[in-house]
C-alpha positions in Angstrom: -14.3 9.1 -17.8 -12.5 5.8 -18.3 -13.7 5.5 -21.9 -12.7 9.1 -22.6 -9.3 8.5 -21.0 -8.7 5.4 -23.1 -9.6 7.2 -26.4 -7.5 10.2 -25.7 -4.7 8.2 -24.1 -4.9 10.6 -21.1 -6.1 9.6 -17.7 -5.7 13.1 -16.1 -4.6 11.1 -13.0 -1.4 11.7 -11.0 -0.4 9.3 -8.2 1.4 10.2 -5.0 2.9 7.8 -2.5 4.0 9.1 0.9 5.1 7.2 4.0 2.3 8.6 6.2 -0.3 11.3 6.6 0.3 12.0 10.3 3.3 14.2 9.8 2.3 17.8 9.1 4.9 18.3 6.5 3.4 15.5 4.4 -0.1 16.9 4.9 0.9 20.4 3.8 2.8 19.1 0.7 0.0 16.8 -0.4 -2.6 19.6 0.1 -0.6 22.0 -2.1 0.2 19.3 -4.6 -3.5 18.3 -4.9 -4.7 21.9 -5.2 -2.3 22.9 -7.9 -3.0 19.8 -10.0 -6.7 20.2 -9.6 -6.4 23.7 -10.9 -4.9 22.2 -14.1 -7.6 19.5 -14.5 -5.9 16.6 -12.8 -7.1 14.2 -10.1 -4.7 13.0 -7.5 -4.6 9.4 -6.2 -2.8 9.0 -2.8 -1.3 6.0 -1.2 0.6 5.4 2.0 3.6 3.1 2.0 4.5 3.2 5.7 8.0 3.0 7.2 10.1 1.5 6.0 8.7 1.5 2.4 7.5 -2.0 2.9 4.4 -1.6 0.7 5.9 0.6 -2.0 6.6 -2.2 -4.6 3.0 -3.4 -4.4 1.6 0.2 -4.5 3.6 1.2 -7.5 2.5 -1.9 -9.4 -1.2 -1.3 -8.6 -0.9 2.4 -9.5 0.9 1.9 -12.8 -2.0 -0.5 -13.8 -4.3 2.5 -13.6 -2.2 4.4 -16.2 -1.4 7.6 -14.3 0.2 10.4 -16.2 2.8 10.9 -13.5 3.8 9.5 -10.1 5.2 11.4 -7.1 7.3 9.4 -4.6 8.9 10.3 -1.3 12.6 9.6 -1.0 15.0 7.9 -3.4 15.4 4.4 -2.0 13.6 1.9 -4.2 13.9 -1.8 -4.9 15.5 -2.8 -8.2 12.1 -4.2 -9.4 10.4 -0.9 -8.7 13.2 1.1 -10.4 12.8 -1.1 -13.5 9.0 -0.8 -13.4 9.2 3.0 -13.2 11.9 3.2 -15.9 9.8 1.2 -18.4 6.5 2.9 -17.5 7.2 5.9 -19.8 5.6 8.3 -17.3 7.3 11.2 -15.4 8.5 10.3 -12.0 9.1 12.9 -9.2 11.2 11.8 -6.3 11.0 14.4 -3.4 12.6 14.8 0.0 16.0 13.6 -1.0 18.7 14.1 -3.7 20.5 11.5 -5.8 22.6 11.6 -8.9 20.7 8.4 -10.1 16.9 8.9 -10.0 14.8 5.8 -10.0 13.3 6.3 -13.4 16.8 6.6 -15.0 18.2 3.3 -13.7 
């Protein structure tokens, strides 16, 4: 799969970072997210950042190294370093659970 992904420039991998998996609203969202993407031929990689998002910077760096085709994040509060990393990654970024006029991947 890795060799095929490298030759096609497609990983078929979408990453999702959520604060926790204990809250039922996150579980339901992630379950639906995963099922829909699977139906379209994508695998989902999940990570938990905790509260506050103390691990998010490290997780985003590690995930981007795996060349996902997109990343799903909870909330809109990110460090400047993570905002820059996402903006230069060239991949779609979805920020859910909050609204902002300045999404992370645009800053």
